[in-house]
C-alpha angles and dihedrals in degrees: 000000000000090000091055089051091049091049091052091049091052092045090050089050091052090051090048091048092051091050091047093050090051091052092048091048091052091050093236111199099179106126094204092053092046090049091049091052091049090051092049090047089064089070089065104043089114088064099035099046097044114167094171092074093238091149113078143135127224123223125213090276092054093251116149122235112191113228137183118252109303124240116227122212133201093245090063092259121137123202130188145163124235112248090237091054092060103044 
């Protein structure tokens, strides 16, 4: 059952990320909406602030490249930054 719960948590995060990327893309300035998003984001800090390097991409050779938490978009795109680009 824990796996099902983890999958739902990840699915909920993806939905949140899509909604957040839409708002950012629209340049939303509404303070109440921004505050609400920030409050909801707290539910996903375990995924966003991942120190265990769970987020990574694999190249053609199967080599891992550690990334920061990806951002999901409504057009099925996923964007990310490499961990080394940020720090």
